[in-house]
All heavy atoms as a GROMACS GRO file, in nm:
protein
  581
    1MET      N    1  -8.832   4.470   0.781
    1MET     CA    2  -8.687   4.461   0.788
    1MET      C    3  -8.642   4.316   0.802
    1MET      O    4  -8.543   4.277   0.741
    1MET     CB    5  -8.640   4.546   0.907
    1MET     CG    6  -8.492   4.548   0.925
    1MET     SD    7  -8.418   4.642   0.792
    1MET     CE    8  -8.254   4.649   0.845
    2GLU      N    9  -8.716   4.238   0.883
    2GLU     CA   10  -8.681   4.098   0.901
    2GLU      C   11  -8.693   4.021   0.771
    2GLU      O   12  -8.611   3.932   0.743
    2GLU     CB   13  -8.772   4.034   1.006
    2GLU     CG   14  -8.745   4.080   1.148
    2GLU     CD   15  -8.839   4.013   1.246
    2GLU    OE1   16  -8.891   3.905   1.214
    2GLU    OE2   17  -8.861   4.071   1.353
    3SER      N   18  -8.793   4.053   0.691
    3SER     CA   19  -8.812   3.981   0.565
    3SER      C   20  -8.698   4.010   0.467
    3SER      O   21  -8.657   3.922   0.391
    3SER     CB   22  -8.946   4.016   0.503
    3SER     OG   23  -8.952   4.155   0.475
    4ILE      N   24  -8.644   4.131   0.471
    4ILE     CA   25  -8.531   4.165   0.384
    4ILE      C   26  -8.408   4.087   0.426
    4ILE      O   27  -8.336   4.032   0.343
    4ILE     CB   28  -8.505   4.317   0.386
    4ILE    CG1   29  -8.623   4.392   0.324
    4ILE    CG2   30  -8.376   4.350   0.311
    4ILE    CD1   31  -8.614   4.541   0.334
    5VAL      N   32  -8.382   4.081   0.554
    5VAL     CA   33  -8.267   4.005   0.605
    5VAL      C   34  -8.283   3.858   0.572
    5VAL      O   35  -8.189   3.792   0.527
    5VAL     CB   36  -8.250   4.027   0.757
    5VAL    CG1   37  -8.144   3.935   0.813
    5VAL    CG2   38  -8.216   4.173   0.787
    6ALA      N   39  -8.402   3.804   0.591
    6ALA     CA   40  -8.428   3.663   0.560
    6ALA      C   41  -8.407   3.637   0.410
    6ALA      O   42  -8.350   3.534   0.371
    6ALA     CB   43  -8.568   3.625   0.602
    7ALA      N   44  -8.453   3.728   0.326
    7ALA     CA   45  -8.436   3.713   0.182
    7ALA      C   46  -8.289   3.717   0.143
    7ALA      O   47  -8.243   3.640   0.059
    7ALA     CB   48  -8.514   3.820   0.108
    8LEU      N   49  -8.212   3.808   0.205
    8LEU     CA   50  -8.069   3.818   0.176
    8LEU      C   51  -7.995   3.692   0.220
    8LEU      O   52  -7.908   3.640   0.148
    8LEU     CB   53  -8.009   3.941   0.243
    8LEU     CG   54  -8.050   4.076   0.184
    8LEU    CD1   55  -7.994   4.191   0.269
    8LEU    CD2   56  -8.000   4.088   0.041
    9VAL      N   57  -8.026   3.642   0.340
    9VAL     CA   58  -7.963   3.519   0.390
    9VAL      C   59  -7.999   3.402   0.299
    9VAL      O   60  -7.913   3.322   0.260
    9VAL     CB   61  -8.003   3.491   0.536
    9VAL    CG1   62  -7.958   3.352   0.579
    9VAL    CG2   63  -7.946   3.597   0.628
   10SER      N   64  -8.126   3.392   0.263
   10SER     CA   65  -8.171   3.285   0.174
   10SER      C   66  -8.102   3.295   0.038
   10SER      O   67  -8.057   3.194  -0.018
   10SER     CB   68  -8.322   3.293   0.156
   10SER     OG   69  -8.366   3.197   0.064
   11GLY      N   70  -8.091   3.413  -0.014
   11GLY     CA   71  -8.022   3.433  -0.142
   11GLY      C   72  -7.875   3.396  -0.134
   11GLY      O   73  -7.821   3.335  -0.226
   12ALA      N   74  -7.809   3.433  -0.024
   12ALA     CA   75  -7.668   3.400  -0.006
   12ALA      C   76  -7.647   3.250   0.001
   12ALA      O   77  -7.553   3.195  -0.058
   12ALA     CB   78  -7.613   3.470   0.118
   13VAL      N   79  -7.733   3.181   0.076
   13VAL     CA   80  -7.723   3.035   0.088
   13VAL      C   81  -7.747   2.969  -0.047
   13VAL      O   82  -7.676   2.876  -0.087
   13VAL     CB   83  -7.820   2.982   0.196
   13VAL    CG1   84  -7.828   2.831   0.192
   13VAL    CG2   85  -7.778   3.032   0.334
   14THR      N   86  -7.846   3.018  -0.120
   14THR     CA   87  -7.876   2.963  -0.252
   14THR      C   88  -7.758   2.985  -0.347
   14THR      O   89  -7.718   2.894  -0.421
   14THR     CB   90  -8.002   3.028  -0.311
   14THR    OG1   91  -8.111   3.005  -0.222
   14THR    CG2   92  -8.035   2.973  -0.447
   15LEU      N   93  -7.701   3.105  -0.344
   15LEU     CA   94  -7.586   3.135  -0.429
   15LEU      C   95  -7.469   3.044  -0.396
   15LEU      O   96  -7.402   2.992  -0.485
   15LEU     CB   97  -7.546   3.282  -0.414
   15LEU     CG   98  -7.425   3.327  -0.496
   15LEU    CD1   99  -7.452   3.312  -0.645
   15LEU    CD2  100  -7.389   3.471  -0.462
   16ALA      N  101  -7.443   3.023  -0.268
   16ALA     CA  102  -7.334   2.935  -0.226
   16ALA      C  103  -7.358   2.793  -0.277
   16ALA      O  104  -7.266   2.727  -0.328
   16ALA     CB  105  -7.320   2.936  -0.074
   17GLY      N  106  -7.481   2.745  -0.266
   17GLY     CA  107  -7.514   2.612  -0.316
   17GLY      C  108  -7.495   2.599  -0.466
   17GLY      O  109  -7.442   2.500  -0.515
   18VAL      N  110  -7.536   2.701  -0.539
   18VAL     CA  111  -7.520   2.700  -0.684
   18VAL      C  112  -7.372   2.700  -0.721
   18VAL      O  113  -7.329   2.627  -0.812
   18VAL     CB  114  -7.594   2.820  -0.748
   18VAL    CG1  115  -7.554   2.839  -0.893
   18VAL    CG2  116  -7.744   2.801  -0.736
   19LEU      N  117  -7.293   2.781  -0.654
   19LEU     CA  118  -7.150   2.787  -0.683
   19LEU      C  119  -7.081   2.654  -0.654
   19LEU      O  120  -6.996   2.609  -0.732
   19LEU     CB  121  -7.084   2.900  -0.604
   19LEU     CG  122  -7.125   3.043  -0.645
   19LEU    CD1  123  -7.062   3.144  -0.550
   19LEU    CD2  124  -7.085   3.070  -0.789
   20ILE      N  125  -7.117   2.590  -0.545
   20ILE     CA  126  -7.058   2.460  -0.511
   20ILE      C  127  -7.097   2.355  -0.615
   20ILE      O  128  -7.013   2.279  -0.664
   20ILE     CB  129  -7.100   2.416  -0.369
   20ILE    CG1  130  -7.033   2.507  -0.266
   20ILE    CG2  131  -7.065   2.270  -0.344
   20ILE    CD1  132  -7.086   2.489  -0.125
   21ALA      N  133  -7.225   2.351  -0.650
   21ALA     CA  134  -7.272   2.254  -0.750
   21ALA      C  135  -7.206   2.280  -0.885
   21ALA      O  136  -7.168   2.186  -0.955
   21ALA     CB  137  -7.424   2.263  -0.762
   22ASN      N  138  -7.191   2.406  -0.921
   22ASN     CA  139  -7.128   2.440  -1.048
   22ASN      C  140  -6.982   2.397  -1.049
   22ASN      O  141  -6.932   2.349  -1.150
   22ASN     CB  142  -7.140   2.590  -1.075
   22ASN     CG  143  -7.097   2.626  -1.215
   22ASN    OD1  144  -7.109   2.547  -1.306
   22ASN    ND2  145  -7.045   2.746  -1.231
   23GLY      N  146  -6.914   2.415  -0.937
   23GLY     CA  147  -6.773   2.373  -0.927
   23GLY      C  148  -6.758   2.223  -0.946
   23GLY      O  149  -6.668   2.176  -1.015
   24ARG      N  150  -6.848   2.147  -0.885
   24ARG     CA  151  -6.843   2.001  -0.900
   24ARG      C  152  -6.876   1.961  -1.042
   24ARG      O  153  -6.814   1.872  -1.100
   24ARG     CB  154  -6.940   1.936  -0.802
   24ARG     CG  155  -6.892   1.945  -0.660
   24ARG     CD  156  -6.984   1.875  -0.564
   24ARG     NE  157  -6.934   1.891  -0.427
   24ARG     CZ  158  -7.004   1.864  -0.322
   24ARG    NH1  159  -7.128   1.819  -0.333
   24ARG    NH2  160  -6.953   1.881  -0.202
   25SER      N  161  -6.974   2.026  -1.101
   25SER     CA  162  -7.012   1.996  -1.239
   25SER      C  163  -6.897   2.027  -1.333
   25SER      O  164  -6.870   1.952  -1.427
   25SER     CB  165  -7.135   2.077  -1.277
   25SER     OG  166  -7.167   2.057  -1.412
   26GLN      N  167  -6.829   2.136  -1.308
   26GLN     CA  168  -6.714   2.174  -1.391
   26GLN      C  169  -6.603   2.071  -1.378
   26GLN      O  170  -6.537   2.038  -1.477
   26GLN     CB  171  -6.664   2.313  -1.353
   26GLN     CG  172  -6.553   2.365  -1.442
   26GLN     CD  173  -6.599   2.384  -1.586
   26GLN    OE1  174  -6.710   2.426  -1.611
   26GLN    NE2  175  -6.513   2.350  -1.679
   27ALA      N  176  -6.583   2.017  -1.259
   27ALA     CA  177  -6.480   1.915  -1.239
   27ALA      C  178  -6.513   1.789  -1.319
   27ALA      O  179  -6.425   1.729  -1.382
   27ALA     CB  180  -6.467   1.881  -1.090
   28VAL      N  181  -6.640   1.750  -1.320
   28VAL     CA  182  -6.682   1.633  -1.398
   28VAL      C  183  -6.662   1.660  -1.547
   28VAL      O  184  -6.611   1.575  -1.620
   28VAL     CB  185  -6.829   1.598  -1.368
   28VAL    CG1  186  -6.881   1.493  -1.465
   28VAL    CG2  187  -6.844   1.549  -1.224
   29THR      N  188  -6.699   1.778  -1.591
   29THR     CA  189  -6.682   1.815  -1.732
   29THR      C  190  -6.536   1.814  -1.771
   29THR      O  191  -6.499   1.764  -1.877
   29THR     CB  192  -6.743   1.954  -1.759
   29THR    OG1  193  -6.881   1.950  -1.724
   29THR    CG2  194  -6.728   1.994  -1.903
   30ASP      N  195  -6.449   1.867  -1.687
   30ASP     CA  196  -6.306   1.867  -1.714
   30ASP      C  197  -6.252   1.725  -1.726
   30ASP      O  198  -6.170   1.696  -1.814
   30ASP     CB  199  -6.230   1.943  -1.606
   30ASP     CG  200  -6.255   2.093  -1.611
   30ASP    OD1  201  -6.308   2.141  -1.714
   30ASP    OD2  202  -6.224   2.162  -1.511
   31THR      N  203  -6.296   1.637  -1.637
   31THR     CA  204  -6.250   1.498  -1.640
   31THR      C  205  -6.294   1.430  -1.769
   31THR      O  206  -6.216   1.360  -1.834
   31THR     CB  207  -6.305   1.420  -1.518
   31THR    OG1  208  -6.261   1.486  -1.399
   31THR    CG2  209  -6.258   1.277  -1.518
   32LYS      N  210  -6.418   1.451  -1.808
   32LYS     CA  211  -6.468   1.392  -1.932
   32LYS      C  212  -6.394   1.447  -2.053
   32LYS      O  213  -6.361   1.373  -2.146
   32LYS     CB  214  -6.618   1.418  -1.947
   32LYS     CG  215  -6.703   1.336  -1.853
   32LYS     CD  216  -6.850   1.365  -1.872
   32LYS     CE  217  -6.936   1.284  -1.777
   32LYS     NZ  218  -7.080   1.312  -1.796
   33LEU      N  219  -6.365   1.576  -2.052
   33LEU     CA  220  -6.292   1.638  -2.162
   33LEU      C  221  -6.151   1.580  -2.173
   33LEU      O  222  -6.103   1.552  -2.283
   33LEU     CB  223  -6.287   1.789  -2.143
   33LEU     CG  224  -6.221   1.869  -2.254
   33LEU    CD1  225  -6.295   1.849  -2.386
   33LEU    CD2  226  -6.220   2.017  -2.218
   34GLU      N  227  -6.085   1.559  -2.061
   34GLU     CA  228  -5.952   1.499  -2.062
   34GLU      C  229  -5.956   1.358  -2.119
   34GLU      O  230  -5.870   1.318  -2.198
   34GLU     CB  231  -5.894   1.497  -1.921
   34GLU     CG  232  -5.853   1.633  -1.869
   34GLU     CD  233  -5.811   1.630  -1.723
   34GLU    OE1  234  -5.795   1.521  -1.666
   34GLU    OE2  235  -5.796   1.740  -1.665
   35GLU      N  236  -6.057   1.280  -2.082
   35GLU     CA  237  -6.072   1.143  -2.133
   35GLU      C  238  -6.097   1.144  -2.283
   35GLU      O  239  -6.038   1.065  -2.358
   35GLU     CB  240  -6.186   1.072  -2.060
   35GLU     CG  241  -6.211   0.932  -2.107
   35GLU     CD  242  -6.098   0.836  -2.082
   35GLU    OE1  243  -6.011   0.864  -1.997
   35GLU    OE2  244  -6.095   0.731  -2.148
   36LEU      N  245  -6.184   1.232  -2.330
   36LEU     CA  246  -6.210   1.242  -2.473
   36LEU      C  247  -6.086   1.285  -2.550
   36LEU      O  248  -6.059   1.234  -2.660
   36LEU     CB  249  -6.325   1.339  -2.500
   36LEU     CG  250  -6.464   1.288  -2.464
   36LEU    CD1  251  -6.566   1.400  -2.478
   36LEU    CD2  252  -6.503   1.171  -2.552
   37THR      N  253  -6.009   1.376  -2.494
   37THR     CA  254  -5.886   1.420  -2.557
   37THR      C  255  -5.788   1.304  -2.571
   37THR      O  256  -5.726   1.285  -2.675
   37THR     CB  257  -5.822   1.534  -2.476
   37THR    OG1  258  -5.915   1.643  -2.469
   37THR    CG2  259  -5.693   1.582  -2.538
   38ARG      N  260  -5.780   1.222  -2.466
   38ARG     CA  261  -5.691   1.105  -2.470
   38ARG      C  262  -5.735   1.008  -2.579
   38ARG      O  263  -5.654   0.957  -2.656
   38ARG     CB  264  -5.690   1.035  -2.335
   38ARG     CG  265  -5.590   0.920  -2.325
   38ARG     CD  266  -5.612   0.835  -2.201
   38ARG     NE  267  -5.742   0.771  -2.199
   38ARG     CZ  268  -5.774   0.662  -2.271
   38ARG    NH1  269  -5.687   0.608  -2.352
   38ARG    NH2  270  -5.894   0.609  -2.262
   39GLU      N  271  -5.866   0.985  -2.589
   39GLU     CA  272  -5.919   0.894  -2.690
   39GLU      C  273  -5.896   0.947  -2.832
   39GLU      O  274  -5.862   0.870  -2.922
   39GLU     CB  275  -6.067   0.869  -2.667
   39GLU     CG  276  -6.096   0.786  -2.544
   39GLU     CD  277  -6.244   0.767  -2.519
   39GLU    OE1  278  -6.326   0.799  -2.608
   39GLU    OE2  279  -6.279   0.719  -2.409
   40VAL      N  280  -5.911   1.076  -2.851
   40VAL     CA  281  -5.888   1.135  -2.984
   40VAL      C  282  -5.742   1.122  -3.022
   40VAL      O  283  -5.710   1.088  -3.136
   40VAL     CB  284  -5.933   1.284  -2.987
   40VAL    CG1  285  -5.881   1.355  -3.109
   40VAL    CG2  286  -6.085   1.291  -2.981
   41ARG      N  287  -5.652   1.145  -2.928
   41ARG     CA  288  -5.509   1.130  -2.957
   41ARG      C  289  -5.476   0.986  -2.995
   41ARG      O  290  -5.398   0.961  -3.087
   41ARG     CB  291  -5.426   1.175  -2.838
   41ARG     CG  292  -5.422   1.324  -2.823
   41ARG     CD  293  -5.332   1.369  -2.710
   41ARG     NE  294  -5.334   1.513  -2.702
   41ARG     CZ  295  -5.324   1.581  -2.589
   41ARG    NH1  296  -5.311   1.518  -2.475
   41ARG    NH2  297  -5.327   1.712  -2.590
   42ALA      N  298  -5.533   0.890  -2.923
   42ALA     CA  299  -5.510   0.749  -2.955
   42ALA      C  300  -5.564   0.717  -3.095
   42ALA      O  301  -5.499   0.647  -3.173
   42ALA     CB  302  -5.576   0.659  -2.851
   43HIS      N  303  -5.681   0.770  -3.127
   43HIS     CA  304  -5.739   0.747  -3.259
   43HIS      C  305  -5.653   0.810  -3.368
   43HIS      O  306  -5.630   0.749  -3.473
   43HIS     CB  307  -5.881   0.805  -3.265
   43HIS     CG  308  -5.945   0.788  -3.399
   43HIS    ND1  309  -5.936   0.883  -3.497
   43HIS    CD2  310  -6.016   0.686  -3.452
   43HIS    CE1  311  -6.000   0.841  -3.604
   43HIS    NE2  312  -6.050   0.722  -3.579
   44ASN      N  313  -5.607   0.931  -3.346
   44ASN     CA  314  -5.523   0.998  -3.445
   44ASN      C  315  -5.394   0.922  -3.469
   44ASN      O  316  -5.348   0.910  -3.582
   44ASN     CB  317  -5.492   1.142  -3.402
   44ASN     CG  318  -5.612   1.232  -3.416
   44ASN    OD1  319  -5.710   1.199  -3.482
   44ASN    ND2  320  -5.607   1.348  -3.352
   45ASN      N  321  -5.335   0.868  -3.363
   45ASN     CA  322  -5.214   0.789  -3.376
   45ASN      C  323  -5.242   0.666  -3.462
   45ASN      O  324  -5.164   0.630  -3.549
   45ASN     CB  325  -5.161   0.748  -3.238
   45ASN     CG  326  -5.029   0.677  -3.246
   45ASN    OD1  327  -4.947   0.704  -3.332
   45ASN    ND2  328  -5.007   0.585  -3.156
   46PHE      N  329  -5.355   0.602  -3.437
   46PHE     CA  330  -5.394   0.485  -3.516
   46PHE      C  331  -5.416   0.524  -3.661
   46PHE      O  332  -5.372   0.454  -3.753
   46PHE     CB  333  -5.520   0.422  -3.456
   46PHE     CG  334  -5.569   0.302  -3.531
   46PHE    CD1  335  -5.504   0.181  -3.520
   46PHE    CD2  336  -5.680   0.310  -3.613
   46PHE    CE1  337  -5.548   0.070  -3.589
   46PHE    CE2  338  -5.725   0.201  -3.683
   46PHE     CZ  339  -5.660   0.080  -3.671
   47ALA      N  340  -5.484   0.635  -3.684
   47ALA     CA  341  -5.514   0.680  -3.820
   47ALA      C  342  -5.385   0.713  -3.896
   47ALA      O  343  -5.379   0.695  -4.017
   47ALA     CB  344  -5.605   0.802  -3.816
   48GLN      N  345  -5.282   0.757  -3.827
   48GLN     CA  346  -5.155   0.786  -3.893
   48GLN      C  347  -5.080   0.658  -3.927
   48GLN      O  348  -5.006   0.652  -4.025
   48GLN     CB  349  -5.068   0.874  -3.803
   48GLN     CG  350  -5.121   1.014  -3.787
   48GLN     CD  351  -5.047   1.093  -3.681
   48GLN    OE1  352  -4.967   1.039  -3.607
   48GLN    NE2  353  -5.076   1.222  -3.672
   49ARG      N  354  -5.098   0.554  -3.847
   49ARG     CA  355  -5.026   0.429  -3.869
   49ARG      C  356  -5.088   0.342  -3.977
   49ARG      O  357  -5.019   0.261  -4.039
   49ARG     CB  358  -5.016   0.351  -3.738
   49ARG     CG  359  -4.925   0.420  -3.638
   49ARG     CD  360  -4.916   0.352  -3.504
   49ARG     NE  361  -4.954   0.214  -3.499
   49ARG     CZ  362  -5.005   0.154  -3.393
   49ARG    NH1  363  -5.024   0.223  -3.284
   49ARG    NH2  364  -5.037   0.027  -3.396
   50VAL      N  365  -5.217   0.353  -4.001
   50VAL     CA  366  -5.285   0.266  -4.097
   50VAL      C  367  -5.226   0.278  -4.238
   50VAL      O  368  -5.198   0.176  -4.300
   50VAL     CB  369  -5.437   0.290  -4.096
   50VAL    CG1  370  -5.505   0.224  -4.215
   50VAL    CG2  371  -5.497   0.238  -3.967
   51PRO      N  372  -5.206   0.398  -4.293
   51PRO     CA  373  -5.148   0.404  -4.428
   51PRO      C  374  -5.009   0.339  -4.436
   51PRO      O  375  -4.976   0.278  -4.537
   51PRO     CB  376  -5.139   0.555  -4.457
   51PRO     CG  377  -5.241   0.617  -4.368
   51PRO     CD  378  -5.245   0.531  -4.245
   52VAL      N  379  -4.930   0.350  -4.330
   52VAL     CA  380  -4.798   0.288  -4.328
   52VAL      C  381  -4.813   0.136  -4.334
   52VAL      O  382  -4.744   0.067  -4.409
   52VAL     CB  383  -4.719   0.330  -4.201
   52VAL    CG1  384  -4.589   0.253  -4.189
   52VAL    CG2  385  -4.694   0.480  -4.203
   53LEU      N  386  -4.907   0.083  -4.255
   53LEU     CA  387  -4.931  -0.061  -4.256
   53LEU      C  388  -4.983  -0.107  -4.392
   53LEU      O  389  -4.944  -0.214  -4.440
   53LEU     CB  390  -5.030  -0.100  -4.146
   53LEU     CG  391  -4.980  -0.079  -4.002
   53LEU    CD1  392  -5.094  -0.106  -3.904
   53LEU    CD2  393  -4.863  -0.170  -3.974
   54GLU      N  394  -5.070  -0.029  -4.453
   54GLU     CA  395  -5.122  -0.065  -4.585
   54GLU      C  396  -5.010  -0.071  -4.688
   54GLU      O  397  -5.007  -0.162  -4.771
   54GLU     CB  398  -5.229   0.035  -4.629
   54GLU     CG  399  -5.359   0.023  -4.554
   54GLU     CD  400  -5.460   0.131  -4.589
   54GLU    OE1  401  -5.419   0.236  -4.644
   54GLU    OE2  402  -5.579   0.110  -4.562
   55GLU      N  403  -4.919   0.024  -4.682
   55GLU     CA  404  -4.806   0.024  -4.777
   55GLU      C  405  -4.716  -0.096  -4.753
   55GLU      O  406  -4.673  -0.162  -4.849
   55GLU     CB  407  -4.727   0.155  -4.764
   55GLU     CG  408  -4.614   0.168  -4.864
   55GLU     CD  409  -4.661   0.168  -5.008
   55GLU    OE1  410  -4.774   0.213  -5.036
   55GLU    OE2  411  -4.585   0.121  -5.094
   56LYS      N  412  -4.690  -0.128  -4.628
   56LYS     CA  413  -4.606  -0.245  -4.598
   56LYS      C  414  -4.674  -0.374  -4.644
   56LYS      O  415  -4.608  -0.464  -4.696
   56LYS     CB  416  -4.575  -0.253  -4.448
   56LYS     CG  417  -4.476  -0.149  -4.403
   56LYS     CD  418  -4.444  -0.164  -4.255
   56LYS     CE  419  -4.339  -0.063  -4.214
   56LYS     NZ  420  -4.299  -0.079  -4.073
   57LEU      N  421  -4.804  -0.383  -4.628
   57LEU     CA  422  -4.878  -0.500  -4.673
   57LEU      C  423  -4.873  -0.511  -4.826
   57LEU      O  424  -4.858  -0.621  -4.881
   57LEU     CB  425  -5.023  -0.491  -4.625
   57LEU     CG  426  -5.113  -0.608  -4.661
   57LEU    CD1  427  -5.058  -0.737  -4.600
   57LEU    CD2  428  -5.254  -0.583  -4.612
   58LYS      N  429  -4.883  -0.399  -4.894
   58LYS     CA  430  -4.876  -0.398  -5.040
   58LYS      C  431  -4.740  -0.448  -5.088
   58LYS      O  432  -4.731  -0.531  -5.179
   58LYS     CB  433  -4.902  -0.255  -5.090
   58LYS     CG  434  -4.907  -0.239  -5.237
   58LYS     CD  435  -4.938  -0.094  -5.273
   58LYS     CE  436  -4.934  -0.069  -5.420
   58LYS     NZ  437  -4.958   0.073  -5.453
   59VAL      N  438  -4.633  -0.400  -5.024
   59VAL     CA  439  -4.498  -0.442  -5.060
   59VAL      C  440  -4.480  -0.592  -5.034
   59VAL      O  441  -4.426  -0.665  -5.117
   59VAL     CB  442  -4.393  -0.359  -4.983
   59VAL    CG1  443  -4.254  -0.417  -4.998
   59VAL    CG2  444  -4.396  -0.214  -5.030
   60ALA      N  445  -4.526  -0.639  -4.919
   60ALA     CA  446  -4.514  -0.781  -4.885
   60ALA      C  447  -4.593  -0.866  -4.983
   60ALA      O  448  -4.548  -0.974  -5.025
   60ALA     CB  449  -4.563  -0.806  -4.742
   61SER      N  450  -4.709  -0.820  -5.025
   61SER     CA  451  -4.790  -0.893  -5.122
   61SER      C  452  -4.718  -0.904  -5.255
   61SER      O  453  -4.717  -1.011  -5.318
   61SER     CB  454  -4.925  -0.823  -5.140
   61SER     OG  455  -5.003  -0.890  -5.235
   62HIS      N  456  -4.656  -0.796  -5.300
   62HIS     CA  457  -4.579  -0.800  -5.426
   62HIS      C  458  -4.461  -0.896  -5.415
   62HIS      O  459  -4.433  -0.972  -5.509
   62HIS     CB  460  -4.530  -0.660  -5.463
   62HIS     CG  461  -4.637  -0.571  -5.516
   62HIS    ND1  462  -4.715  -0.602  -5.625
   62HIS    CD2  463  -4.680  -0.449  -5.474
   62HIS    CE1  464  -4.801  -0.504  -5.648
   62HIS    NE2  465  -4.782  -0.410  -5.558
   63ARG      N  466  -4.395  -0.894  -5.302
   63ARG     CA  467  -4.280  -0.984  -5.284
   63ARG      C  468  -4.325  -1.130  -5.286
   63ARG      O  469  -4.259  -1.216  -5.346
   63ARG     CB  470  -4.208  -0.952  -5.153
   63ARG     CG  471  -4.136  -0.818  -5.157
   63ARG     CD  472  -4.066  -0.787  -5.029
   63ARG     NE  473  -3.951  -0.877  -5.014
   63ARG     CZ  474  -3.878  -0.885  -4.904
   63ARG    NH1  475  -3.909  -0.810  -4.799
   63ARG    NH2  476  -3.776  -0.966  -4.898
   64LEU      N  477  -4.439  -1.158  -5.224
   64LEU     CA  478  -4.491  -1.295  -5.227
   64LEU      C  479  -4.529  -1.337  -5.369
   64LEU      O  480  -4.500  -1.450  -5.411
   64LEU     CB  481  -4.613  -1.308  -5.136
   64LEU     CG  482  -4.584  -1.319  -4.986
   64LEU    CD1  483  -4.715  -1.314  -4.908
   64LEU    CD2  484  -4.510  -1.447  -4.956
   65SER      N  485  -4.590  -1.246  -5.441
   65SER     CA  486  -4.625  -1.276  -5.580
   65SER      C  487  -4.501  -1.305  -5.663
   65SER      O  488  -4.498  -1.399  -5.744
   65SER     CB  489  -4.702  -1.160  -5.642
   65SER     OG  490  -4.825  -1.140  -5.577
   66ASP      N  491  -4.397  -1.225  -5.644
   66ASP     CA  492  -4.271  -1.248  -5.717
   66ASP      C  493  -4.211  -1.384  -5.681
   66ASP      O  494  -4.164  -1.458  -5.769
   66ASP     CB  495  -4.170  -1.137  -5.686
   66ASP     CG  496  -4.210  -1.002  -5.744
   66ASP    OD1  497  -4.299  -1.000  -5.833
   66ASP    OD2  498  -4.154  -0.900  -5.699
   67LEU      N  499  -4.212  -1.418  -5.554
   67LEU     CA  500  -4.158  -1.548  -5.512
   67LEU      C  501  -4.240  -1.664  -5.569
   67LEU      O  502  -4.183  -1.765  -5.612
   67LEU     CB  503  -4.155  -1.556  -5.359
   67LEU     CG  504  -4.050  -1.470  -5.290
   67LEU    CD1  505  -4.071  -1.473  -5.138
   67LEU    CD2  506  -3.910  -1.518  -5.325
   68GLU      N  507  -4.372  -1.648  -5.572
   68GLU     CA  508  -4.457  -1.753  -5.629
   68GLU      C  509  -4.429  -1.771  -5.777
   68GLU      O  510  -4.423  -1.884  -5.827
   68GLU     CB  511  -4.605  -1.719  -5.606
   68GLU     CG  512  -4.649  -1.735  -5.463
   68GLU     CD  513  -4.790  -1.683  -5.438
   68GLU    OE1  514  -4.845  -1.610  -5.524
   68GLU    OE2  515  -4.846  -1.714  -5.332
   69ARG      N  516  -4.408  -1.661  -5.850
   69ARG     CA  517  -4.375  -1.671  -5.994
   69ARG      C  518  -4.241  -1.741  -6.014
   69ARG      O  519  -4.226  -1.823  -6.104
   69ARG     CB  520  -4.373  -1.532  -6.056
   69ARG     CG  521  -4.510  -1.486  -6.098
   69ARG     CD  522  -4.504  -1.360  -6.185
   69ARG     NE  523  -4.591  -1.261  -6.122
   69ARG     CZ  524  -4.552  -1.149  -6.065
   69ARG    NH1  525  -4.426  -1.113  -6.067
   69ARG    NH2  526  -4.640  -1.068  -6.009
   70ARG      N  527  -4.144  -1.708  -5.932
   70ARG     CA  528  -4.012  -1.772  -5.944
   70ARG      C  529  -4.022  -1.922  -5.919
   70ARG      O  530  -3.958  -2.001  -5.989
   70ARG     CB  531  -3.912  -1.710  -5.844
   70ARG     CG  532  -3.866  -1.573  -5.884
   70ARG     CD  533  -3.765  -1.521  -5.785
   70ARG     NE  534  -3.736  -1.381  -5.811
   70ARG     CZ  535  -3.663  -1.305  -5.732
   70ARG    NH1  536  -3.612  -1.354  -5.621
   70ARG    NH2  537  -3.642  -1.179  -5.762
   71ILE      N  538  -4.099  -1.961  -5.819
   71ILE     CA  539  -4.116  -2.103  -5.789
   71ILE      C  540  -4.185  -2.173  -5.906
   71ILE      O  541  -4.146  -2.284  -5.946
   71ILE     CB  542  -4.193  -2.123  -5.657
   71ILE    CG1  543  -4.107  -2.080  -5.539
   71ILE    CG2  544  -4.238  -2.267  -5.640
   71ILE    CD1  545  -4.179  -2.079  -5.407
   72GLU      N  546  -4.287  -2.111  -5.964
   72GLU     CA  547  -4.358  -2.170  -6.077
   72GLU      C  548  -4.267  -2.184  -6.198
   72GLU      O  549  -4.274  -2.282  -6.272
   72GLU     CB  550  -4.480  -2.084  -6.114
   72GLU     CG  551  -4.593  -2.092  -6.014
   72GLU     CD  552  -4.706  -1.996  -6.044
   72GLU    OE1  553  -4.697  -1.921  -6.145
   72GLU    OE2  554  -4.804  -1.996  -5.969
   73GLN      N  555  -4.177  -2.087  -6.219
   73GLN     CA  556  -4.086  -2.092  -6.333
   73GLN      C  557  -3.982  -2.203  -6.314
   73GLN      O  558  -3.936  -2.260  -6.412
   73GLN     CB  559  -4.016  -1.957  -6.350
   73GLN     CG  560  -4.108  -1.849  -6.400
   73GLN     CD  561  -4.040  -1.712  -6.404
   73GLN    OE1  562  -3.926  -1.698  -6.361
   73GLN    NE2  563  -4.112  -1.612  -6.456
   74GLN      N  564  -3.944  -2.231  -6.190
   74GLN     CA  565  -3.842  -2.334  -6.164
   74GLN      C  566  -3.899  -2.474  -6.180
   74GLN      O  567  -3.827  -2.569  -6.204
   74GLN     CB  568  -3.785  -2.317  -6.023
   74GLN     CG  569  -3.698  -2.195  -6.008
   74GLN     CD  570  -3.645  -2.178  -5.866
   74GLN    OE1  571  -3.678  -2.257  -5.779
   74GLN    NE2  572  -3.562  -2.076  -5.848
   75GLU      N  573  -4.029  -2.489  -6.169
   75GLU     CA  574  -4.090  -2.623  -6.175
   75GLU      C  575  -4.101  -2.672  -6.315
   75GLU      O  576  -4.097  -2.635  -6.415
   75GLU     CB  577  -4.229  -2.621  -6.110
   75GLU     CG  578  -4.222  -2.601  -5.964
   75GLU     CD  579  -4.362  -2.594  -5.899
   75GLU    OE1  580  -4.464  -2.591  -5.969
   75GLU    OE2  581  -4.366  -2.593  -5.776
   0.00000   0.00000   0.00000
């Protein structure tokens, strides 16, 4: 009878330890997931802005080319 009680107490303590460790591990996982989500959102924002910047650079390049041609024609 004593061995059964000892086994039950030991099992309960082990279960409590596992649950506590799992809770802490889950908290770390949640924190890492939040950080990764933030980084992905920042990357997506950057990825959306790059085509806009490329188009603006293309337009500015054409305008510079036009101005250079006008200057060459005036000389």
